[in-house]
N, C-alpha and C positions, 0 to 999 in steps of 0.2 A: 266665178259664175255669178257673183253678186251683181255684175253689170248686166248679166242676162235678165235678172229679175227686177233690178232697180234702175235700169238704164233709161227708162222714160223720165224718172225724176231728175237724173243727172242731165239728160239732154235739155229738159225744161230750164234747168239752172243755167246751163252753158249758152243756150240760143234763145234770143228773144223771139224769133220767127219760127219756133219749133212747129214741126208737122208730124203727123203720125208715121208717115213713111220713113222718117229718120229713125224711129225706134225699131221698126221691121228690118231695116238695113243693118243697124247695129246688132240685133239679135242673130241675123244670119252670119255676120262676120265673127261674132263671138262663138257660135257653133263651129265655124270654119277653123277658128283658132284652136278649139278643143281637139279637132281632128288632127291638126298639125302637131299639137303637144303629144298626143298618143302616137302619132306616127314617128316621133323622134325615137321612141323606145324601140320600135320595130326596125327603124332605119339603122340605129346603132348595132343592133343585133345582126343585120344583114351585112353591114360593113365588117363587123368582127369575124363573120363566117367567110368573108371574101367573096361575097356575092355582089360586088359593086357594079358589075356589068348588068346583071338583072335589075338592080335598083335603078340604074340610069335609064333602063328601058321603061320602067314604070313611071319614072319622072318625065321622060320624053313623051310618052303617051298622055300623061297628064297635062303637059304643056300644049299638045295639039288639041286635046279635048277642051282645054280652057280657052284657047283662041276661038275654037268653033262656037262654043257657048256664048262667048262674049260678043262675037259678031252677030249672033242670033238674038240674044236677049238685051243688050244694051240699047239698041234702037227702039225696042218695044217697051222696055221697063225701066230704063235709066239706071239709077244707083241700085235699085232692088234687083235688077237684072244682073248687074255686075256682081253683086253680093251672092246671088243665087248661083251664078257660074262658078264663083269661088268655092262655095259650099260643095257643089256637085263634084268639082275637081278634087277637092281634098278628101271627100268620101271615097272616090275612085282610087286615089293614090293610097289611102289607108288600107283599103280592101286588098289592093295589089301587094302592099307590104305584108299584110297578114298572110295572104296566100303564100307568098314566097317564103315567109318564116315557117309556116306549117309544113311546106314542101320539104324544107331542109330537115 
C-alpha cells in the first residue's frame, strides 16, 4: 500500500515526462491489486468447498463485464479508463466470491 501513497514520488523518479494522469492510473491499479489479493482468499475457500463451477461463472461474468467496460472507457479516457474498468471488474468479482462464500 506504500505505492498507493508514495506512488507520485516514485513515478517522478522513474519518468522524466511525468504527468498527473500517471499517478491516478497507478492508484486505480493498486486498488485493483488489493481486490485481487483479497479475492485469492475467497477463491481458495470456494475451490476447497468444490464450488469451482460457480467460481468459473463469476470469472466468466467478470470477463464479459471487463470487455464491455474496456470498449466503452478506453476510447474516452485511455489508460485511466482501462484502469477504471479493471477496478470495477475486480470489485465485481470480489463481491461475487464473497456472496458465494457466504451462501455456502
